[in-house]
C-alpha positions in Angstrom: -8.1 21.2 11.1 -8.2 22.6 7.6 -5.4 25.1 8.4 -3.3 22.3 10.0 -3.8 20.0 7.0 -2.7 22.8 4.6 0.4 23.3 6.8 1.3 19.6 6.6 0.6 18.9 2.9 0.3 22.3 1.2 -2.5 24.1 -0.6 -5.0 22.1 -2.6 -4.2 21.8 -6.3 -6.8 22.1 -9.2 -7.4 19.1 -11.4 -6.0 21.2 -14.3 -2.6 21.2 -12.5 -2.3 17.5 -12.9 0.2 17.8 -15.7 2.5 19.8 -13.4 2.7 16.8 -11.0 4.3 14.5 -13.5 8.0 13.6 -13.3 11.0 14.1 -15.5 13.5 11.3 -16.0 16.0 12.4 -13.4 13.4 12.7 -10.6 11.6 9.5 -11.7 14.9 7.6 -11.7 15.5 8.6 -8.1 12.2 7.8 -6.6 11.2 4.8 -8.7 14.7 3.1 -8.6 15.5 3.6 -4.9 14.2 0.1 -4.0 16.2 -1.6 -6.7 19.3 0.4 -6.1 19.2 0.0 -2.3 19.1 -3.8 -2.7 22.8 -3.6 -3.8 23.4 -3.0 0.0 22.2 -6.5 0.8 21.9 -8.6 -2.4 25.6 -9.5 -2.7 25.7 -10.3 1.0 22.8 -12.7 0.6 24.9 -14.7 -1.9 27.9 -14.9 0.6 25.6 -15.9 3.5 24.7 -19.1 1.5 28.2 -19.9 0.3 29.8 -19.4 3.8 27.8 -22.5 4.9 30.4 -24.6 2.8 33.5 -22.5 3.3 35.1 -19.1 2.6 36.9 -20.8 -0.3 33.6 -21.1 -2.1 33.3 -17.4 -2.4 34.7 -17.5 -5.9 31.3 -18.9 -6.9 29.8 -15.4 -6.2 31.3 -14.3 -9.5 29.4 -16.7 -11.8 26.3 -16.4 -9.6 26.6 -12.6 -10.0 26.8 -13.0 -13.8 23.6 -15.1 -13.6 21.9 -12.3 -11.7 23.0 -9.8 -14.3 21.6 -12.0 -17.1 18.3 -12.2 -15.3 18.4 -8.4 -14.8 19.0 -7.9 -18.5 16.1 -10.2 -19.4 13.8 -8.3 -17.0 14.8 -4.9 -18.2 14.3 -5.8 -21.9 11.0 -7.4 -21.0 9.7 -4.6 -18.9 10.6 -2.1 -21.7 8.3 -4.1 -24.0 5.6 -4.1 -21.3 5.9 -0.3 -21.0 5.2 0.2 -24.7 2.6 -2.5 -24.9 0.7 -1.2 -21.8 1.5 2.5 -21.7 -1.2 3.3 -19.1 0.6 1.4 -16.3 -0.4 -1.6 -14.3 2.7 -3.7 -15.0 2.5 -7.4 -14.1 -1.2 -7.2 -13.0 -2.4 -5.8 -16.3 -0.2 -8.0 -18.5 -1.2 -11.2 -16.6 -4.9 -10.3 -16.5 -5.1 -9.5 -20.2 -3.0 -12.5 -21.5 -3.3 -15.3 -18.9 -6.7 -14.6 -17.4 -8.3 -12.8 -14.4 -6.9 -15.1 -11.6 -3.3 -15.0 -12.7 -3.7 -11.2 -12.9 -5.1 -11.2 -9.3 -2.2 -13.4 -8.1 0.3 -10.9 -9.7 -1.6 -7.9 -8.4 -2.0 -9.3 -4.9 1.7 -10.3 -4.7 2.8 -6.8 -5.6 0.4 -5.1 -3.2 1.8 -7.2 -0.3 5.3 -6.7 -1.7 5.1 -2.9 -1.6 4.0 -3.1 2.0 7.0 -5.3 2.7 9.2 -2.9 0.8 8.3 -0.1 3.1 8.6 -2.1 6.3 11.9 -3.9 5.3 13.6 -0.8 3.9 12.8 1.5 6.8 13.7 -1.2 9.4 17.0 -1.9 7.5 17.8 1.9 7.5 17.0 2.2 11.1 19.3 -0.8 11.8 22.1 1.2 10.2 21.4 4.2 12.3 21.1 2.3 15.6 24.4 0.4 14.8 26.2 3.7 14.5 24.5 5.0 17.7 23.9 1.9 20.0 22.2 4.0 22.6 19.2 4.4 20.2 18.7 0.6 19.8 15.9 0.4 22.3 14.0 3.1 20.3 14.3 1.2 17.0 10.6 0.7 16.5 9.5 4.3 17.3 12.3 5.6 15.0 11.2 3.4 12.2 7.5 4.5 12.7 8.6 8.2 12.6 10.4 7.5 9.3 7.3 5.9 7.8 5.2 8.8 8.9 7.7 11.3 7.4 7.8 9.5 4.0 4.0 9.2 4.0 3.7 12.9 4.7 6.1 13.7 1.9 4.1 11.6 -0.6 0.9 13.2 0.5 2.4 16.6 -0.5 2.6 15.4 -4.1 4.8 13.4 -6.4 7.0 16.3 -7.6 7.6 17.7 -4.2 8.6 14.3 -2.7 10.8 13.6 -5.7 12.5 17.0 -5.4 13.5 16.2 -1.8 14.2 12.5 -2.1 16.3 12.6 -5.3 19.4 14.0 -3.6 20.0 11.1 -1.2 19.5 8.5 -4.0 22.1 10.2 -6.3 24.5 10.7 -3.3 24.3 6.9 -2.7 25.0 6.2 -6.4 28.0 8.6 -6.3 29.4 7.2 -3.0 29.2 3.6 -4.3 30.8 4.5 -7.7 33.6 6.2 -5.8 34.0 3.2 -3.5 34.0 0.7 -6.4 36.5 2.9 -8.4 38.8 3.4 -5.4 38.6 -0.4 -4.6 39.5 -1.4 -8.1 42.3 1.1 -8.2 43.8 -0.4 -5.0 43.6 -3.9 -6.6 45.2 -2.8 -9.9 48.0 -1.1 -8.0 48.7 -4.3 -6.0 47.6 -3.0 -2.6 45.4 -6.1 -2.2 47.2 -9.5 -2.1 45.7 -12.4 -4.1 46.0 -14.6 -1.0 42.8 -13.0 0.4 40.6 -15.0 -2.0 40.6 -18.5 -3.6 41.2 -18.5 -7.3 38.2 -18.9 -9.6 37.8 -22.5 -10.5 39.2 -23.9 -7.2 37.5 -27.3 -6.4 35.4 -27.0 -3.3 34.2 -30.0 -1.4 30.5 -30.0 -0.4 29.3 -27.7 -3.1 26.1 -28.7 -4.9 23.8 -27.5 -7.6 21.1 -27.1 -5.0 23.3 -24.8 -2.9 24.3 -22.8 -6.0 20.6 -22.3 -6.9 19.9 -21.2 -3.4 22.7 -18.7 -3.5 21.5 -17.5 -6.9 17.9 -17.1 -5.6 19.2 -15.2 -2.6 21.3 -12.9 -4.8 18.3 -12.3 -7.0 16.7 -10.4 -4.1 18.8 -7.5 -5.5 16.3 -7.3 -8.4 13.3 -6.3 -6.2 11.8 -3.1 -7.4 12.7 -3.5 -11.1 9.0 -3.7 -12.0 8.0 -0.4 -10.2 8.6 1.8 -13.3 6.2 -0.2 -15.5 3.5 0.2 -12.8 4.0 4.0 -12.5 4.0 5.1 -16.2 1.2 7.7 -15.6 3.7 9.6 -13.3 6.0 10.4 -16.2 6.0 13.6 -18.3 4.8 13.2 -21.9 5.7 11.1 -23.9 5.3 8.9 -20.8 6.2 5.5 -22.3 9.4 6.8 -23.9 10.5 8.5 -20.7 9.6 5.5 -18.6 11.6 3.1 -21.0 14.7 5.4 -20.8 14.5 5.6 -17.0 14.2 1.8 -16.8 17.3 1.4 -19.0 19.2 3.9 -16.9 18.2 2.1 -13.7 19.3 -1.3 -15.2 22.7 0.1 -16.1 23.2 1.6 -12.6 22.0 -1.5 -10.8 24.3 -3.7 -13.0 27.3 -1.5 -12.3 26.8 -1.2 -8.5 25.9 -4.9 -8.0 28.8 -6.3 -10.1 31.2 -3.8 -8.5 30.2 -4.9 -4.9 30.3 -8.6 -5.8 33.8 -8.3 -7.4 35.2 -6.2 -4.5 33.8 -8.6 -1.9 35.4 -11.5 -3.7 38.8 -9.9 -4.3 38.9 -8.4 -0.7 38.0 -11.8 0.8 35.1 -10.2 2.7 33.1 -12.5 4.9 29.6 -11.7 6.0 29.5 -10.6 9.7 26.6 -9.9 12.0 28.1 -6.7 13.3 29.2 -5.2 9.9 27.6 -5.4 6.5 29.6 -6.4 3.4 29.4 -2.8 2.0 30.7 -1.5 5.4 33.6 -3.9 5.4 34.6 -2.9 1.8 34.4 0.8 2.6 36.5 0.3 5.7 39.1 -1.8 3.8 39.2 0.8 1.0 39.2 4.1 2.9 39.7 3.2 6.6 37.4 4.7 9.2 37.6 8.3 7.8 35.1 10.8 6.3 34.6 8.7 3.1 33.7 5.6 5.1 31.0 7.5 7.0 29.8 9.1 3.8 29.3 5.6 2.3 27.6 4.4 5.4 25.4 7.5 5.8 24.2 7.4 2.2 23.6 3.6 2.5 21.4 4.1 5.5 19.5 6.9 3.7 18.9 4.8 0.5 17.7 1.9 2.6 15.1 4.1 4.3 14.2 6.0 1.1 13.8 2.7 -0.8 10.4 2.7 0.8 9.4 5.5 -1.5 9.3 3.1 -4.4 6.4 1.4 -2.7 4.7 4.8 -2.2 5.1 5.5 -5.9 3.9 2.1 -7.3 1.4 0.9 -4.7 -1.3 3.7 -5.2 -1.1 3.3 -9.0 -1.4 -0.5 -8.9 -4.3 0.0 -6.4 -6.0 2.3 -8.9 -5.9 -0.4 -11.6 -7.3 -3.0 -9.3 -10.0 -0.6 -8.0 -11.1 0.3 -11.6 -11.6 -3.4 -12.2 -13.7 -3.5 -8.9 -11.4 -5.9 -7.1 -10.6 -3.5 -4.2 -12.5 -0.5 -2.8 -13.2 2.4 -5.1 -11.8 4.9 -2.6 -8.3 4.0 -4.1 -9.3 5.8 -7.3 -9.9 9.1 -5.6 -7.2 11.8 -5.9 -6.4 13.9 -2.8 -5.8 17.6 -2.4 -2.4 17.4 -3.9 -3.6 15.2 -6.9 -1.9 12.0 -5.5 -3.9 8.9 -4.7 -3.8 9.8 -1.0 -6.0 6.9 0.2 -3.5 4.4 -1.3 -0.6 6.3 0.3 -2.3 6.4 3.8 -3.2 2.7 3.7 0.3 1.7 2.7 1.8 3.8 5.5 -0.6 2.4 8.1 -0.1 -1.3 7.1 3.7 -0.8 7.0 3.6 0.6 10.5 1.5 -2.3 11.7 4.1 -4.7 10.2 7.0 -2.9 11.8 5.3 -2.9 15.2 4.2 -6.6 14.9 7.8 -7.7 14.1 9.4 -5.2 16.5 11.4 -3.8 13.6 13.1 -7.2 13.0 12.0 -7.6 9.4 15.2 -9.2 8.1 13.3 -12.6 8.0 10.8 -11.0 5.6 13.5 -10.5 2.9 12.9 -14.0 1.3 9.1 -13.4 1.5 9.7 -9.9 0.0 11.7 -11.4 -2.9 9.4 -14.2 -3.7 6.5 -11.7 -3.8 8.3 -10.0 -6.7 9.4 -13.1 -8.6 5.8 -14.5 -8.8 4.7 -11.4 -10.7 8.0 -11.5 -12.7 7.2 -15.0 -13.9 3.5 -14.3 -14.6 4.3 -11.0 -16.5 6.9 -12.7 -18.7 4.6 -15.6 -19.4 1.8 -13.2 -20.3 4.0 -11.4 -22.8 4.9 -14.7 -24.4 1.2 -15.4 -24.9 0.7 -11.9 -26.3 3.5 -12.3 -28.9 2.3 -15.8 -29.9 -1.3 -14.6 -30.3 -0.6 -11.2 -32.0 2.6 -11.9 -33.9 3.7 -8.3 -34.5 6.8 -7.3 -36.4 9.9 -8.8 -34.7 7.8 -10.9 -32.4 10.3 -13.9 -32.4 13.0 -11.8 -30.8 10.5 -10.4 -28.2 9.3 -14.0 -27.5 12.9 -15.2 -26.9 13.5 -12.4 -24.5 10.3 -13.1 -22.5 10.8 -16.8 -22.6 14.3 -16.4 -21.1 12.9 -14.1 -18.4 10.0 -16.4 -17.6 12.2 -19.5 -17.3 14.8 -17.8 -15.1 12.1 -16.1 -12.9 10.3 -19.4 -12.6 13.5 -21.1 -11.6 14.2 -18.5 -8.9 10.6 -18.7 -7.6 10.7 -22.5 -7.3 14.2 -22.3 -5.7 12.8 -19.9 -3.1 10.0 -22.4 -2.3 12.3 -25.4 -2.2 15.2 -23.9 -0.3 13.5 -21.4 2.0 10.0 -22.9 2.5 10.3 -22.2 6.3 10.4 -18.5 5.5 8.2 -18.2 2.4 5.3 -20.6 3.3 3.0 -17.6 4.3 2.8 -16.8 0.6 0.9 -20.1 0.1 -1.7 -18.9 2.6 -2.1 -15.2 2.1 -2.1 -15.2 -1.7 -5.2 -17.5 -2.0 -6.9 -15.4 0.8 -6.1 -12.2 -1.1 -7.5 -13.5 -4.4 -10.6 -14.7 -2.5 -11.0 -11.2 -1.0 -10.6 -9.6 -4.5 -13.3 -12.0 -5.8 -15.7 -11.2 -2.9 -15.3 -7.5 -3.4 -15.9 -7.9 -7.2 -19.1 -9.9 -6.4 -20.3 -7.2 -4.1 -19.9 -4.4 -6.6 -21.6 -6.5 -9.3 -24.5 -7.3 -6.9 -24.9 -3.5 -6.1 -24.8 -2.6 -9.8 -27.5 -5.2 -10.5 -29.7 -3.9 -7.7 -29.3 -0.2 -8.7 -29.7 -0.6 -12.4 -33.1 0.6 -13.5 -33.4 -2.1 -16.2 -33.1 -4.9 -13.7 -34.3 -3.6 -10.3 -37.9 -4.1 -9.0 -40.3 -1.3 -9.8 -40.9 1.2 -7.0 -44.1 0.8 -5.1 -46.3 4.0 -5.3 -46.5 5.9 -2.0 -50.1 6.8 -1.0 -49.2 8.8 2.1 -46.7 9.3 4.9 -46.6 8.6 8.7 -44.1 10.7 10.6 -42.7 9.5 13.9 -40.8 12.1 16.0 -38.8 10.7 19.0 -38.9 13.4 21.8 -36.9 13.7 25.0 -38.7 16.7 26.4 -40.5 20.0 25.6 -37.6 22.0 24.1 -36.8 24.3 21.2 -35.2 21.4 19.3 -38.4 19.3 19.6 -40.5 22.3 18.6 -38.5 22.9 15.5 -38.7 19.3 14.5 -42.5 19.2 14.9 -42.9 22.4 13.0 -40.8 20.9 10.2 -43.0 17.7 10.2 -46.2 19.8 10.1 -44.8 21.9 7.2 -44.8 18.8 5.0 -48.6 18.7 5.1 -48.7 15.2 6.7 -51.8 14.4 8.7 -50.3 11.5 10.7 -47.6 12.8 13.0 -46.8 10.8 16.1 -44.5 12.1 18.9 -42.9 9.2 20.8 -41.7 9.7 24.4 -39.9 6.9 26.3 -40.0 7.5 30.1 -38.2 5.2 32.6 -40.7 5.5 35.5 -44.5 5.8 35.6 -44.7 9.0 37.6 -42.5 10.8 35.0 -44.8 9.4 32.2 -48.0 10.9 33.7 -46.4 14.4 34.3 -45.1 14.5 30.7 -48.4 13.5 29.2 -50.1 16.4 31.1 -47.6 18.9 29.9 -47.8 17.7 26.3 -51.6 18.1 26.2 -51.2 21.7 27.3 -48.3 22.4 24.8 -49.2 20.5 21.6 -52.7 19.1 21.9 -52.9 18.8 18.1 -50.0 16.3 17.9 -50.6 12.7 19.0 -48.3 11.6 21.8 -47.4 7.9 22.4 -45.5 7.1 25.6 -43.5 3.8 25.7 -42.6 3.0 29.3 -39.1 1.4 29.4 -38.5 -0.6 32.6 -35.0 -1.6 31.4 -34.0 2.0 30.7 -33.5 1.4 26.9 -34.6 4.0 24.4 -33.7 2.2 21.2 -35.4 -1.2 21.8 -39.0 0.1 22.6 -38.7 2.8 19.9 -37.6 0.2 17.3 -40.5 -2.2 18.2 -43.0 0.7 17.9 -41.6 1.7 14.5 -41.9 -1.9 13.3 -45.5 -2.0 14.4 -46.4 1.2 12.6 -44.5 0.0 9.5 -46.5 -3.2 9.3 -49.8 -1.2 9.4 -48.5 1.4 7.0 -47.5 -1.3 4.4 -51.1 -2.4 4.2 -52.0 1.1 2.8 -48.8 1.7 0.9 -47.8 4.4 3.4 -44.2 5.5 3.9 -42.9 5.7 7.5 -40.5 8.6 8.2 -38.7 9.1 11.4 -37.8 12.8 12.1 -35.0 12.9 14.7 -34.4 16.2 16.6 -30.7 16.9 17.3 -29.1 19.9 18.8 -25.6 20.8 17.6 -23.2 22.3 20.2 -21.3 25.5 19.3 -17.9 23.8 20.0 -17.0 20.3 18.8 -15.7 19.2 22.2 -19.1 20.0 23.8 -20.3 16.8 22.1 -18.4 14.8 24.7 -20.7 16.3 27.4 -23.9 14.8 25.9 -25.1 11.3 25.5 -25.6 11.4 21.7 -29.0 9.6 21.8 -30.1 11.0 18.4 -26.9 9.7 16.8 -27.5 6.2 18.3 -31.1 6.1 17.2 -30.2 7.2 13.7 -27.4 4.6 13.4 -29.7 1.8 14.6 -32.6 2.8 12.3 -30.4 2.9 9.2 -30.6 -0.9 9.2 -34.4 -0.9 9.2 -35.7 -1.7 5.7 -37.8 1.0 4.0 -37.7 3.5 6.8 -36.8 7.1 5.9 -34.7 9.0 8.5 -34.6 12.8 8.6 -32.4 14.7 11.1 -33.5 18.2 12.0 -30.5 20.1 13.5 -30.8 22.8 16.0 -27.6 24.9 16.4 -26.8 26.2 19.9 -25.4 29.7 20.1 -23.5 29.4 23.4 
């Protein structure tokens, strides 16, 4: 197994090699921006899907709505730059909200993001699989297994380490950026040269019957789904090469510029081309076909789009483990999330993310498009809380230039809050689960924290009860026969210098009981034997009752009861399947008995 594990994830790395596992700006931009950049493939389409409910003539509203999304993007980028420098150890919205608004707002932000990263993986991989099965319809019935395989591959890549996964995944991300920039450039060139007639779209400002502020807000909220993943860089600052905050801030700015260019380009081309959202073809696919025809460039755009949709999941793998580390350090989730694996990544977080994403894909049969609103609102709740937290920070601390910073965060908070409320008002049927699972997650965090605090109080020497002095020891040895493993266990017990050793044998019929007692007197007359007839063929129940009886008597004299369990270990692991594992079941049961010491004496078989 060790050799197989090394083959899959590579040789273990020393802790001193941690610095070599950090990312430069180019690699970080690729793996931490893939979620945000991939949303260009569906963000503009979400706007058109709302506007088409009025008429195709209403598509000109996509331009001012797109400008509104860009304003929100600018506010978020500027705000998260400030968060990066204010909280250089990562944690993003969780740390900002917890430090400035209180523990519970912090837990709401942290819980939202944890769930959102799981949705990121499930939605992204399912969307990418859709693109592949659309190109090859014969694969459609295998959609779920294909999606699961992609999740397993991305999980494996991340287990191999941050730098290795970044080296492989960077190429498809940059190919996607290049393909879309070429598409936008070629499309704009066709428009400027007069290849596209103005009749394809309604002029900006055309009066549209049936349009309402409510509908425009709904379209704006839908288009804002293109901003999911913007916060990932602020969560993953420790993954950057030194100086980490400066490199993270530059990467965030570069991501904002690329996202703004790609999003605005697709929105403008969709409007000018008069593209309508179709079930059988995405908006990007229609733009590419209109611009290039169904040639090599069209398939290049489609191929890189499918790749980026799948690889957008990698943003979740980069940010989820680091957010989990911050929550685990504060004792709100299990401490296992703080442990680094063989390749210095937080492998427990990576594995749990992969497992939960697979469960989600299987549960929804790969049809996770209905999760996009849930996925988006899961980001805008932390957006709103982090912006509000930074507002409180500037008002409380008043550093140099705090007024400008406060204005930026206030704008971001107001717009994010508006988008969040719009999601709840216009898409309640799709986002209502947030109102149930968020309180449950916060309650779970609270219960885990209480458990860790209770354990700490009970283990702390200053607060725990003084230990009762032990005056002696009573050793109980369950025996199944007269064998080498029993002999070795009895020899061990006698070597401790304990006078009271009791061998316990549990026969199922009376004849067997008498024969064994006779053999025992001949073999070990110096060791007391107790036989407990079990008419219902149970070993654990009579043994447990006997131990409890001995324990009550031992407590009167401050004696300790120790159960020494003989166990033979087969030479080959699969041989365990051929034995009934009585010793394991006894040990498991006795672990729940208070103040009983359990010792296992292994006897290793040679054949």
